[in-house]
Kinemage of the C-alpha trace (Angstrom):
@kinemage 1
@onewidth
@group {chain A} dominant
@subgroup {mainchain}
@vectorlist {calphas} color= white
{ca met a 1} P 7.692 288.375 47.894
{ca pro a 2} L 7.257 284.664 47.346
{ca ile a 3} L 4.072 282.940 47.483
{ca phe a 4} L 3.288 279.622 49.672
{ca ile a 5} L 0.703 277.589 49.544
{ca thr a 6} L 0.544 274.008 51.620
{ca ile a 7} L -1.373 271.263 49.164
{ca lys a 8} L -1.703 267.568 49.768
{ca phe a 9} L -2.411 266.673 46.101
{ca ile a 10} L -2.150 268.800 42.821
{ca asp a 11} L -4.352 267.672 40.081
{ca gln a 12} L -5.786 270.711 37.996
{ca leu a 13} L -3.007 270.524 35.460
{ca met a 14} L -2.732 266.962 35.243
{ca val a 15} L -2.980 264.666 32.304
{ca asn a 16} L -6.168 262.531 32.316
{ca thr a 17} L -5.035 258.944 31.829
{ca gly a 18} L -8.354 257.726 30.458
{ca glu a 19} L -9.481 255.820 27.653
{ca val a 20} L -6.868 256.608 24.840
{ca met a 21} L -8.763 257.612 21.560
{ca ser a 22} L -6.889 256.102 19.091
{ca gln a 23} L -3.901 253.716 18.484
{ca lys a 24} L -0.464 254.892 18.721
{ca glu a 25} L 1.076 256.265 15.663
{ca thr a 26} L 4.900 256.334 14.570
{ca met a 27} L 6.023 258.857 12.181
{ca gln a 28} L 9.540 259.373 10.676
{ca phe a 29} L 11.404 262.953 11.015
{ca gln a 30} L 12.841 263.912 7.544
{ca thr a 31} L 16.369 262.662 6.818
{ca glu a 32} L 18.282 265.490 8.223
{ca val a 33} L 16.526 266.188 11.459
{ca asn a 34} L 19.378 263.780 13.211
{ca gln a 35} L 21.757 265.759 11.910
{ca leu a 36} L 20.277 269.173 12.758
{ca leu a 37} L 19.659 267.718 16.252
{ca lys a 38} L 23.158 266.421 16.741
{ca leu a 39} L 24.305 269.798 15.421
{ca met a 40} L 22.096 271.796 17.985
{ca ile a 41} L 22.748 270.055 20.906
{ca his a 42} L 26.401 269.739 20.640
{ca ser a 43} L 27.183 273.007 18.358
{ca leu a 44} L 24.912 275.808 18.829
{ca tyr a 45} L 23.895 275.724 22.542
{ca ser a 46} L 26.974 276.416 24.513
{ca asn a 47} L 25.320 275.910 27.554
{ca his a 48} L 23.168 273.200 28.653
{ca glu a 49} L 21.138 274.739 31.274
{ca ile a 50} L 19.339 277.090 28.722
{ca phe a 51} L 16.942 274.240 27.915
{ca leu a 52} L 14.570 275.474 30.638
{ca arg a 53} L 15.030 279.032 29.267
{ca glu a 54} L 13.690 277.648 25.922
{ca leu a 55} L 10.607 275.478 27.201
{ca ile a 56} L 9.467 278.354 29.438
{ca ser a 57} L 9.614 280.873 26.695
{ca asn a 58} L 7.646 278.894 24.690
{ca ala a 59} L 5.242 278.718 27.303
{ca ser a 60} L 4.984 282.136 28.247
{ca asp a 61} L 4.401 282.911 24.496
{ca ala a 62} L 1.378 280.051 24.293
{ca leu a 63} L 0.077 282.142 27.301
{ca asp a 64} L 0.301 285.287 25.371
{ca lys a 65} L -1.368 283.863 22.371
{ca arg a 66} L -4.191 282.441 24.529
{ca arg a 67} L -4.763 286.024 26.104
{ca phe a 68} L -4.649 287.955 22.566
{ca glu a 69} L -6.990 285.463 21.064
{ca gly a 70} L -9.124 285.454 23.842
{ca leu a 71} L -9.944 289.256 23.253
{ca thr a 72} L -11.991 288.297 20.308
{ca asp a 73} L -13.276 284.628 21.257
{ca ala a 74} L -14.381 284.641 25.003
{ca lys a 75} L -14.413 280.915 24.542
{ca leu a 76} L -10.706 280.671 24.542
{ca ile a 77} L -10.138 281.821 28.212
{ca glu a 78} L -13.097 280.151 29.983
{ca asn a 79} L -11.917 278.224 32.710
{ca gln a 80} L -8.266 278.995 32.281
{ca gly a 81} L -7.702 280.137 35.827
{ca asn a 82} L -4.800 282.294 36.272
{ca pro a 83} L -2.448 282.038 33.726
{ca glu a 84} L 0.935 280.607 34.624
{ca ile a 85} L 3.834 277.988 34.437
{ca phe a 86} L 3.998 275.133 36.570
{ca ile a 87} L 6.937 273.233 36.992
{ca thr a 88} L 7.671 269.722 39.122
{ca met a 89} L 10.592 267.677 39.401
{ca asp a 90} L 11.034 263.718 40.346
{ca ala a 91} L 14.304 262.476 41.111
{ca glu a 92} L 13.010 258.934 41.656
{ca gln a 93} L 11.771 258.830 38.012
{ca lys a 94} L 14.725 261.156 36.710
{ca thr a 95} L 11.923 263.476 34.971
{ca leu a 96} L 11.284 267.237 35.009
{ca thr a 97} L 7.631 268.661 33.695
{ca ile a 98} L 6.761 272.031 32.333
{ca arg a 99} L 3.238 272.607 32.354
{ca asp a 100} L 1.199 275.860 31.141
{ca asn a 101} L -2.482 276.424 30.641
{ca gly a 102} L -1.669 278.837 27.349
{ca ile a 103} L -3.277 278.420 24.184
{ca gly a 104} L -2.478 274.631 23.430
{ca met a 105} L -2.062 272.781 19.922
{ca asn a 106} L -4.297 270.414 18.130
{ca arg a 107} L -3.224 267.200 16.479
{ca asp a 108} L -1.971 268.871 13.100
{ca glu a 109} L -0.652 272.151 14.765
{ca val a 110} L 1.700 269.357 17.070
{ca ile a 111} L 2.616 267.526 13.420
{ca glu a 112} L 3.244 271.035 11.849
{ca asn a 113} L 5.062 272.742 14.889
{ca ile a 114} L 6.931 270.000 16.606
{ca gly a 115} L 6.979 266.872 14.652
{ca thr a 116} L 8.227 268.418 10.971
{ca ile a 117} L 11.623 270.465 12.393
{ca ala a 118} L 13.273 269.955 9.233
{ca lys a 119} L 12.028 272.198 6.763
{ca ser a 120} L 12.953 272.930 3.262
{ca gly a 121} L 15.914 274.711 3.611
{ca thr a 122} L 17.095 272.036 6.308
{ca lys a 123} L 19.363 270.070 3.742
{ca ala a 124} L 20.962 274.007 2.309
{ca phe a 125} L 21.858 274.828 5.787
{ca leu a 126} L 23.370 271.633 6.697
{ca glu a 127} L 25.719 271.623 3.241
{ca lys a 128} L 26.443 275.617 4.132
{ca leu a 129} L 27.685 274.471 7.457
{ca glu a 130} L 29.647 271.933 6.259
{ca ala a 131} L 31.215 274.127 3.694
{ca asn a 132} L 32.756 276.005 6.524
{ca glu a 133} L 30.583 279.192 5.220
{ca lys a 134} L 30.209 281.788 7.772
{ca asp a 135} L 27.159 283.703 6.744
{ca val a 136} L 24.202 281.146 7.614
{ca ser a 137} L 22.817 283.082 10.606
{ca asn a 138} L 19.670 283.999 8.079
{ca leu a 139} L 18.990 280.075 7.637
{ca ile a 140} L 19.546 279.495 11.368
{ca gly a 141} L 17.111 282.248 11.875
{ca gln a 142} L 14.108 280.103 9.809
{ca phe a 143} L 13.972 277.282 12.229
{ca gly a 144} L 12.223 277.558 15.187
{ca val a 145} L 13.509 274.569 17.238
{ca gly a 146} L 13.937 275.911 20.756
{ca phe a 147} L 11.686 273.204 21.900
{ca tyr a 148} L 14.493 270.462 20.802
{ca ser a 149} L 16.892 272.009 23.342
{ca ala a 150} L 15.259 269.683 25.680
{ca phe a 151} L 17.033 266.947 24.195
{ca ile a 152} L 20.249 268.597 25.620
{ca val a 153} L 19.508 266.970 28.847
{ca ala a 154} L 16.429 264.433 28.267
{ca asp a 155} L 16.799 261.437 26.210
{ca lys a 156} L 13.089 261.041 25.919
{ca val a 157} L 10.383 263.955 25.833
{ca thr a 158} L 6.926 263.622 26.252
{ca leu a 159} L 4.417 266.609 25.332
{ca thr a 160} L 0.642 266.158 26.089
{ca thr a 161} L -1.241 268.789 24.907
{ca arg a 162} L -4.923 269.957 23.975
{ca lys a 163} L -5.848 273.486 22.388
{ca ala a 164} L -8.046 275.871 24.000
{ca gly a 165} L -11.520 275.990 23.066
{ca glu a 166} L -11.908 272.047 21.517
{ca pro a 167} L -12.867 269.540 23.775
{ca glu a 168} L -11.200 267.583 26.499
{ca asp a 169} L -10.972 264.273 24.391
{ca ser a 170} L -9.062 266.574 21.564
{ca ala a 171} L -5.830 266.187 23.492
{ca val a 172} L -3.094 264.593 21.871
{ca ile a 173} L 0.480 262.968 23.359
{ca trp a 174} L 3.551 263.489 21.072
{ca glu a 175} L 6.797 261.205 22.139
{ca ser a 176} L 10.367 261.209 20.918
{ca ala a 177} L 13.931 259.913 22.114
{ca gly a 178} L 15.062 262.356 19.136
{ca glu a 179} L 16.489 259.546 17.014
{ca gly a 180} L 14.566 259.688 14.014
{ca glu a 181} L 11.006 258.923 14.773
{ca phe a 182} L 8.418 260.180 17.222
{ca ser a 183} L 4.928 258.874 18.275
{ca leu a 184} L 1.128 260.520 18.192
{ca glu a 185} L -1.643 259.181 20.124
{ca asn a 186} L -4.888 260.700 20.917
{ca thr a 187} L -6.017 261.305 24.681
{ca ser a 188} L -8.059 263.285 26.810
{ca lys a 189} L -6.651 266.425 29.323
{ca ala a 190} L -8.918 268.266 31.598
{ca val a 191} L -7.250 271.193 31.073
{ca ala a 192} L -6.362 273.140 28.014
{ca gly a 193} L -2.758 273.679 27.515
{ca thr a 194} L 0.551 272.000 27.198
{ca glu a 195} L 2.834 269.654 29.542
{ca ile a 196} L 6.219 268.383 28.622
{ca val a 197} L 8.062 265.762 30.450
{ca leu a 198} L 11.492 265.610 30.167
{ca his a 199} L 13.130 261.864 30.884
{ca met a 200} L 16.444 263.282 32.246
{ca arg a 201} L 19.997 261.567 31.163
{ca asp a 202} L 22.048 260.000 33.902
{ca glu a 203} L 24.603 263.064 33.520
{ca his a 204} L 21.726 265.568 34.089
{ca ile a 205} L 19.989 264.446 37.101
{ca asn a 206} L 21.982 266.695 38.906
{ca leu a 207} L 19.783 269.251 37.711
{ca leu a 208} L 16.480 267.952 39.420
{ca asn a 209} L 17.054 269.749 42.656
{ca glu a 210} L 15.066 272.972 43.885
{ca trp a 211} L 18.674 275.188 44.174
{ca ser a 212} L 19.332 274.446 40.399
{ca ile a 213} L 16.132 274.625 39.215
{ca arg a 214} L 15.767 278.056 41.052
{ca ser a 215} L 19.097 279.131 39.928
{ca ile a 216} L 18.303 278.820 36.300
{ca ile a 217} L 15.143 280.217 36.348
{ca thr a 218} L 15.848 283.275 38.450
{ca lys a 219} L 19.155 283.848 35.401
{ca tyr a 220} L 16.901 283.435 32.448
{ca ser a 221} L 13.248 283.861 33.157
{ca asp a 222} L 12.848 286.048 36.127
{ca his a 223} L 11.110 289.018 34.162
{ca ile a 224} L 8.595 286.445 32.429
{ca ala a 225} L 5.518 288.130 32.588
{ca tyr a 226} L 3.567 284.872 34.035
{ca pro a 227} L 4.295 283.599 37.326
{ca val a 228} L 6.622 280.466 37.035
{ca met a 229} L 5.569 277.897 39.491
{ca met a 230} L 7.363 275.190 41.368
{ca glu a 231} L 6.599 272.547 43.541
{ca ile a 232} L 8.886 272.232 46.297
{ca glu a 233} L 8.563 268.957 48.991
{ca arg a 234} L 9.290 270.572 52.588
{ca thr a 235} L 9.911 268.538 55.621
{ca lys a 236} L 8.370 269.871 59.212
{ca thr a 237} L 8.465 268.547 62.484
{ca val a 238} L 4.867 267.724 63.812
{ca pro a 239} L 5.116 268.230 67.974
{ca ala a 240} L 3.792 265.028 69.594
{ca glu a 241} L -0.024 264.929 70.798
{ca gln a 242} L 0.634 263.055 73.874
{ca glu a 243} L 3.320 263.517 76.683
{ca gly a 244} L 6.209 261.131 76.424
{ca glu a 245} L 5.608 260.859 72.468
{ca glu a 246} L 8.504 261.650 70.304
{ca pro a 247} L 7.695 264.546 67.522
{ca thr a 248} L 7.030 263.539 63.857
{ca thr a 249} L 8.453 264.299 60.808
{ca val a 250} L 6.037 264.960 58.002
{ca ser a 251} L 6.665 266.060 54.132
{ca glu a 252} L 4.333 268.328 52.519
{ca val a 253} L 4.393 269.891 49.039
{ca glu a 254} L 4.388 273.906 48.795
{ca ile a 255} L 3.922 275.537 45.389
{ca glu a 256} L 6.297 278.850 45.390
{ca gln a 257} L 6.272 281.289 42.722
{ca ile a 258} L 10.346 281.202 41.406
{ca asn a 259} L 10.190 284.425 39.062
{ca ser a 260} L 9.316 287.953 40.251
{ca ala a 261} L 7.078 288.209 36.973
{ca thr a 262} L 7.539 291.889 36.723
{ca ser a 263} L 10.363 293.980 35.344
{ca ile a 264} L 11.251 297.272 36.251
{ca trp a 265} L 12.112 298.745 32.781
{ca gln a 266} L 8.477 297.764 31.733
{ca arg a 267} L 7.155 300.107 34.306
{ca asp a 268} L 6.212 303.294 34.409
{ca lys a 269} L 8.787 305.718 35.361
{ca lys a 270} L 6.807 307.735 37.690
{ca asp a 271} L 6.431 304.184 39.846
{ca val a 272} L 10.182 303.405 40.068
{ca thr a 273} L 12.018 305.088 42.495
{ca asp a 274} L 15.808 306.084 42.163
{ca glu a 275} L 16.437 303.306 44.935
{ca asp a 276} L 14.732 300.823 42.783
{ca tyr a 277} L 17.038 301.883 39.828
{ca gln a 278} L 20.456 301.767 41.632
{ca glu a 279} L 19.649 298.374 43.238
{ca phe a 280} L 18.746 296.967 39.727
{ca tyr a 281} L 21.943 298.648 38.146
{ca lys a 282} L 24.220 297.340 41.376
{ca his a 283} L 22.498 293.527 40.473
{ca ile a 284} L 23.301 293.596 36.635
{ca ser a 285} L 26.818 295.129 37.174
{ca his a 286} L 27.956 293.690 40.566
{ca asp a 287} L 29.044 297.074 41.164
{ca his a 288} L 28.928 298.216 44.710
{ca ala a 289} L 28.577 301.906 43.790
{ca asn a 290} L 25.403 303.700 42.538
{ca pro a 291} L 25.938 305.027 39.031
{ca leu a 292} L 26.607 308.242 37.797
{ca leu a 293} L 23.413 308.666 35.664
{ca trp a 294} L 20.780 306.425 33.969
{ca ser a 295} L 18.105 306.897 31.328
{ca his a 296} L 14.620 304.554 31.207
{ca asn a 297} L 13.193 305.137 27.472
{ca lys a 298} L 10.186 303.677 25.408
{ca val a 299} L 10.547 303.766 21.765
{ca glu a 300} L 7.687 303.264 19.725
{ca gly a 301} L 7.481 303.412 15.805
{ca lys a 302} L 8.936 301.047 13.311
{ca val a 303} L 10.897 299.535 15.652
{ca asn a 304} L 9.563 299.020 19.480
{ca tyr a 305} L 11.779 298.443 22.069
{ca thr a 306} L 12.562 299.791 25.891
{ca ser a 307} L 15.811 300.605 27.285
{ca leu a 308} L 17.334 300.999 30.370
{ca leu a 309} L 20.644 302.334 30.432
{ca phe a 310} L 23.252 303.174 33.429
{ca val a 311} L 26.608 305.034 33.099
{ca pro a 312} L 28.865 304.102 36.115
{ca glu a 313} L 30.760 306.205 38.396
{ca his a 314} L 33.856 304.304 38.035
{ca ala a 315} L 35.746 302.352 35.055
{ca gln a 316} L 36.185 298.637 35.216
{ca gln a 317} L 39.440 297.740 35.477
{ca asn a 318} L 39.536 295.380 32.317
{ca met a 319} L 38.075 298.388 29.904
{ca trp a 320} L 41.255 298.411 28.037
{ca glu a 321} L 41.628 294.498 27.352
{ca gln a 322} L 41.131 293.783 23.801
{ca asn a 323} L 38.927 290.518 24.773
{ca gln a 324} L 36.813 292.160 27.428
{ca asp a 325} L 33.188 291.141 27.063
{ca tyr a 326} L 30.895 294.289 26.747
{ca gly a 327} L 27.407 295.265 25.682
{ca leu a 328} L 23.693 295.250 27.030
{ca gln a 329} L 21.430 292.428 28.095
{ca leu a 330} L 18.928 291.465 25.470
{ca phe a 331} L 15.588 290.384 26.534
{ca val a 332} L 12.975 289.712 24.134
{ca arg a 333} L 9.024 289.996 25.776
{ca arg a 334} L 11.041 289.970 29.109
{ca val a 335} L 12.802 286.617 28.442
{ca phe a 336} L 16.598 286.987 28.801
{ca ile a 337} L 18.547 286.106 25.566
{ca met a 338} L 22.117 287.574 25.939
{ca asn a 339} L 23.916 288.846 28.671
{ca ala a 340} L 26.810 291.229 26.924
{ca thr a 341} L 25.820 292.037 23.496
{ca asp a 342} L 28.056 294.485 21.311
{ca lys a 343} L 25.262 294.177 18.719
{ca leu a 344} L 23.362 296.572 20.893
{ca ile a 345} L 26.006 299.405 21.412
{ca pro a 346} L 29.362 300.257 19.996
{ca arg a 347} L 32.671 299.654 21.238
{ca tyr a 348} L 33.524 303.188 22.280
{ca leu a 349} L 30.495 303.191 24.738
{ca arg a 350} L 31.296 300.127 26.492
{ca phe a 351} L 31.136 301.120 29.658
{ca val a 352} L 27.213 301.579 29.613
{ca lys a 353} L 25.625 298.950 31.504
{ca gly a 354} L 21.395 298.199 30.727
{ca val a 355} L 19.087 296.405 29.298
{ca val a 356} L 17.615 296.468 26.034
{ca asp a 357} L 14.000 294.600 25.823
{ca thr a 358} L 12.036 294.304 22.538
{ca ala a 359} L 9.542 292.309 20.567
{ca asp a 360} L 10.645 292.903 17.359
{ca leu a 361} L 14.050 291.361 16.930
{ca pro a 362} L 14.472 288.126 14.900
{ca leu a 363} L 16.509 285.527 16.716
{ca asn a 364} L 18.269 282.325 15.302
{ca val a 365} L 17.533 278.685 16.497
{ca ser a 366} L 19.411 279.402 19.830
{ca arg a 367} L 18.764 282.596 20.704
{ca glu a 368} L 22.243 282.913 21.502
{ca ile a 369} L 23.231 284.228 17.909
{ca leu a 370} L 21.687 287.299 16.772
{ca gln a 371} L 20.925 287.745 13.144
{ca ser a 372} L 22.105 290.807 11.508
{ca ser a 373} L 19.015 292.637 10.271
{ca ser a 374} L 17.812 296.362 10.128
{ca thr a 375} L 15.736 296.191 13.127
{ca leu a 376} L 19.136 295.332 15.193
{ca asp a 377} L 20.610 298.405 13.630
{ca ser a 378} L 17.860 300.491 14.247
{ca ile a 379} L 18.019 299.756 17.815
{ca lys a 380} L 21.719 300.191 18.244
{ca gln a 381} L 21.815 303.560 16.360
{ca gly a 382} L 18.632 304.483 18.697
{ca val a 383} L 20.753 303.428 22.230
{ca thr a 384} L 23.757 305.215 20.658
{ca arg a 385} L 21.866 308.341 20.468
{ca arg a 386} L 20.427 307.901 23.346
{ca val a 387} L 23.681 307.473 25.627
{ca leu a 388} L 25.112 310.405 23.497
{ca thr a 389} L 22.385 312.712 24.752
{ca met a 390} L 22.480 311.550 28.046
{ca leu a 391} L 25.821 312.583 28.403
{ca asn a 392} L 25.463 316.020 26.457
{ca asn a 393} L 22.800 316.937 28.800
{ca leu a 394} L 24.726 316.426 31.831
{ca ala a 395} L 28.077 317.997 30.051
{ca thr a 396} L 25.816 321.333 29.547
{ca gly a 397} L 23.418 320.997 32.414
{ca asp a 398} L 24.281 322.489 36.334
{ca glu a 399} L 26.100 319.211 37.313
{ca lys a 400} L 29.425 320.025 35.611
{ca glu a 401} L 31.282 318.484 38.583
{ca lys a 402} L 29.372 315.459 37.956
{ca tyr a 403} L 30.289 315.390 33.776
{ca ala a 404} L 34.086 316.018 35.093
{ca thr a 405} L 34.093 312.809 36.926
{ca phe a 406} L 32.623 311.039 34.442
{ca tyr a 407} L 35.291 312.549 31.762
{ca lys a 408} L 38.226 311.851 34.158
{ca glu a 409} L 37.077 308.025 33.862
{ca phe a 410} L 35.891 307.574 30.206
{ca gly a 411} L 36.976 310.592 28.532
{ca arg a 412} L 39.323 308.405 26.681
{ca val a 413} L 37.116 305.605 25.551
{ca ile a 414} L 34.504 308.532 24.252
{ca lys a 415} L 37.406 309.445 21.882
{ca glu a 416} L 37.483 306.479 20.285
{ca gly a 417} L 34.435 307.008 18.729
{ca ile a 418} L 35.672 309.870 16.676
{ca gly a 419} L 37.160 307.449 14.357
{ca glu a 420} L 34.623 304.496 14.819
{ca asp a 421} L 31.237 306.496 14.508
{ca ala a 422} L 31.277 308.776 11.494
{ca ser a 423} L 27.399 309.214 11.472
{ca asn a 424} L 27.761 310.865 15.301
{ca lys a 425} L 31.285 312.229 14.895
{ca glu a 426} L 29.976 315.690 15.858
{ca asn a 427} L 27.827 314.575 19.140
{ca ile a 428} L 30.882 313.022 20.413
{ca ala a 429} L 33.164 315.747 19.592
{ca lys a 430} L 30.778 317.870 21.691
{ca leu a 431} L 31.612 315.820 24.791
{ca leu a 432} L 35.365 316.181 24.533
{ca arg a 433} L 37.020 318.471 27.100
{ca phe a 434} L 40.916 319.616 26.941
{ca ala a 435} L 43.335 322.096 28.358
{ca ser a 436} L 44.254 325.293 26.665
{ca thr a 437} L 46.444 328.511 26.510
{ca glu a 438} L 43.439 330.190 28.205
{ca asn a 439} L 42.767 327.123 30.936
{ca asp a 440} L 44.995 324.512 32.363
{ca ala a 441} L 42.381 322.345 33.559
{ca glu a 442} L 40.470 319.822 31.155
{ca glu a 443} L 37.747 321.689 30.885
{ca val a 444} L 37.265 323.263 27.594
{ca ser a 445} L 35.104 322.273 25.022
{ca phe a 446} L 35.405 323.131 21.302
{ca thr a 447} L 32.099 324.945 21.926
{ca asp a 448} L 33.701 327.202 24.380
{ca tyr a 449} L 36.845 327.473 22.322
{ca ile a 450} L 34.740 328.667 19.515
{ca gly a 451} L 32.855 331.306 21.770
{ca arg a 452} L 35.766 332.707 22.448
{ca met a 453} L 37.594 333.247 19.264
{ca lys a 454} L 39.025 336.283 17.699
{ca glu a 455} L 37.090 338.296 15.024
{ca gly a 456} L 37.683 336.989 11.847
{ca gln a 457} L 39.509 333.885 13.232
{ca glu a 458} L 38.390 330.876 11.058
{ca asn a 459} L 40.381 328.044 12.222
{ca ile a 460} L 40.445 326.178 15.609
{ca tyr a 461} L 44.221 325.935 16.640
{ca phe a 462} L 45.805 322.602 18.614
{ca ile a 463} L 48.871 321.169 19.406
{ca thr a 464} L 49.519 317.507 20.594
{ca thr a 465} L 52.363 316.610 23.008
{ca asp a 466} L 53.188 313.925 25.334
{ca asn a 467} L 52.381 315.820 28.574
{ca leu a 468} L 50.903 319.212 29.451
{ca asn a 469} L 54.191 320.505 30.631
{ca thr a 470} L 55.973 320.153 27.339
{ca ala a 471} L 52.881 321.338 25.429
{ca lys a 472} L 52.744 324.635 27.469
{ca asn a 473} L 56.263 325.153 26.982
{ca ser a 474} L 56.483 324.333 23.089
{ca pro a 475} L 58.024 327.233 21.018
{ca his a 476} L 55.261 326.869 18.549
{ca leu a 477} L 52.798 328.592 20.956
{ca glu a 478} L 54.719 331.681 20.717
{ca ile a 479} L 53.719 333.529 17.859
{ca tyr a 480} L 50.020 332.482 18.891
{ca arg a 481} L 50.537 333.633 22.334
{ca ser a 482} L 51.778 337.164 21.165
{ca lys a 483} L 48.697 337.483 18.806
{ca gly a 484} L 46.242 336.281 21.293
{ca tyr a 485} L 45.184 332.887 19.953
{ca glu a 486} L 43.937 330.485 22.191
{ca val a 487} L 45.491 327.018 21.431
{ca ile a 488} L 44.214 323.806 22.659
{ca leu a 489} L 46.655 321.381 24.679
{ca met a 490} L 46.039 317.861 23.732
{ca thr a 491} L 47.571 315.489 25.923
{ca asp a 492} L 46.401 312.352 25.848
{ca val a 493} L 48.165 309.365 23.801
{ca ile a 494} L 45.210 308.708 21.589
{ca asp a 495} L 44.586 312.574 20.420
{ca asp a 496} L 46.777 312.572 17.397
{ca trp a 497} L 45.254 309.429 16.266
{ca met a 498} L 41.664 310.686 16.718
{ca met a 499} L 42.522 313.976 15.309
{ca gly a 500} L 43.151 312.383 12.146
{ca phe a 501} L 39.509 311.890 11.782
{ca leu a 502} L 38.042 315.130 12.702
{ca ser a 503} L 38.852 317.946 10.464
{ca glu a 504} L 36.237 320.305 11.473
{ca phe a 505} L 33.667 321.311 13.988
{ca glu a 506} L 30.694 323.317 13.212
{ca gly a 507} L 32.327 324.929 10.002
{ca lys a 508} L 35.619 325.815 11.579
{ca lys a 509} L 38.495 323.702 10.422
{ca phe a 510} L 41.319 322.319 12.787
{ca val a 511} L 44.846 323.357 12.189
{ca asn a 512} L 47.592 321.506 14.202
{ca ile a 513} L 50.296 324.407 14.840
{ca ala a 514} L 53.029 321.982 14.953
{ca lys a 515} L 52.295 320.805 11.448
{ca gly a 516} L 52.495 322.751 8.226
{ca asp a 517} L 52.666 326.298 7.211
{ca val a 518} L 50.094 328.294 9.169
{ca asn a 519} L 49.206 331.675 7.943
{ca leu a 520} L 48.570 334.414 10.315
{ca asp a 521} L 46.896 337.359 9.367
{ca asp a 522} L 49.708 339.573 7.715
{ca lys a 523} L 52.741 337.231 9.373
{ca ala a 524} L 54.079 335.754 6.087
{ca glu a 525} L 54.556 339.012 4.565
{ca asp a 526} L 56.229 340.913 7.494
{ca glu a 527} L 58.961 337.852 7.662
{ca lys a 528} L 59.185 337.831 3.749
{ca lys a 529} L 59.905 341.487 3.933
{ca glu a 530} L 62.504 340.972 7.009
{ca glu a 531} L 64.387 338.064 5.025
{ca pro a 532} L 67.824 339.048 3.936
{ca glu a 533} L 69.087 338.498 0.485
{ca leu a 534} L 71.173 335.305 0.120
{ca ser a 535} L 74.694 335.811 -0.864
{ca asn a 536} L 76.394 333.895 -4.184
{ca glu a 537} L 78.317 331.862 -1.246
{ca asp a 538} L 74.504 331.061 0.676
{ca lys a 539} L 73.459 329.982 -2.473
{ca ala a 540} L 75.868 327.663 -3.928
{ca ile a 541} L 75.485 326.059 -0.500
{ca ile a 542} L 71.779 325.603 -1.204
{ca asp a 543} L 72.416 324.189 -4.167
{ca lys a 544} L 74.914 321.446 -3.345
{ca ile a 545} L 72.680 320.712 -0.523
{ca thr a 546} L 69.533 320.275 -2.814
{ca asn a 547} L 71.847 318.136 -5.326
{ca val a 548} L 73.087 315.596 -2.709
{ca leu a 549} L 69.564 315.271 -0.916
{ca gly a 550} L 67.161 315.373 -3.902
{ca glu a 551} L 63.354 315.291 -3.231
């Protein structure tokens, strides 16, 4: 529930405007910084509103660092108060301010972390981009310049910071218009932490309202571990003190917590109800129905991550569109990064919805383009195995009707995995269901078939046709029926393609009865004995046909 506090004046985190400790010093960025800033602002970031996500994320990191270092140095958390992120806006001054009481920075750290944005590899990075080389994600990932996304919406940025554990007069003001230089000035600051003031560009002052800021925070930073507080000006009517007087309208400033500061996937499973899971699924999927099943799993080891995965009850209408977006929501330390990334799940599982949260995943400059890495591959493999295990448990458990519902909606999509995912081919094959000469319904698994095989039978026999009626009446089935062999009837348009990638299952080879010679026991010998000898006339005709047709 939102927290409201009525206040008259806020000064807990304000910058002390006392005597300046030294003259302002102006410093130049490296040569490439302007080009890099222009590229980042206009090319790497596709959505201008993510500037706030980046700054809140940095503030959260600073709070994390102060909390961590405070475990071994109690001085760092003295007088901190409640760890929080604070946002104020001033439409008249065209400013947006983000404050935190995190670890803060000293003068040298400001220069290192903010002033020297251009690293040694920047020039090479820009040269590769100019050469239109595609594989530059590793270079991008070397630059932690999320702070500079502020210049997407601001024409000047003023940062005031003081490192925790250091005296009040050790604070520093950093200021830049992002045009080649920045200034540094010593100052005093009553509270450790960082304050960033964005002087908004005219085209972005429309963001300086409660609804816009609230929407961005809710969308991108709702699950930040720390409360994001915002100053909101409210007007209220005060009744007249005396009869005959008009009531008066007054303005007051309230502080409201905007984000939930909690994440369902980070809570212990025993503390989350089915209703909680169902409501969260509806929130991320925009589906009105409850999910068919879900899995909440925490992985610890070489790669640490938490996943919350949902299988819908019904397929989306655009499931077969080639350009359809799919994937899982990616969070890093509860910070929203991407809405639907296919780098976390294979295409044949595109119906799965959910969240992956990790602290181990390397990100690029914009947090929008993920690097290709072994960590990313490990997460994708783990998520894929989790989904297949979840489906196999459903298929082999007591809820066969529930699995039938799933297979009717997503069976054809699952079949794509046979050709796309060689490492999980056997596990995917266990999920497939077909009709057969023993069962007209699509409920026969390969495991079921093997369990009913005749003694001495070495092959799994199948036939692919356009529909079930054609399959049941195929003349190829006669000899198999007469000898008591069950044949799997595959009638989906994708089945013939799929079987090109599936040669055996649990040691039994697949044989298409409509293609090639099939030796059923002594069938070949019996037919050979019954075959009459050819006359000379027959042989002559055969020779002539052979000569004309050749090979």
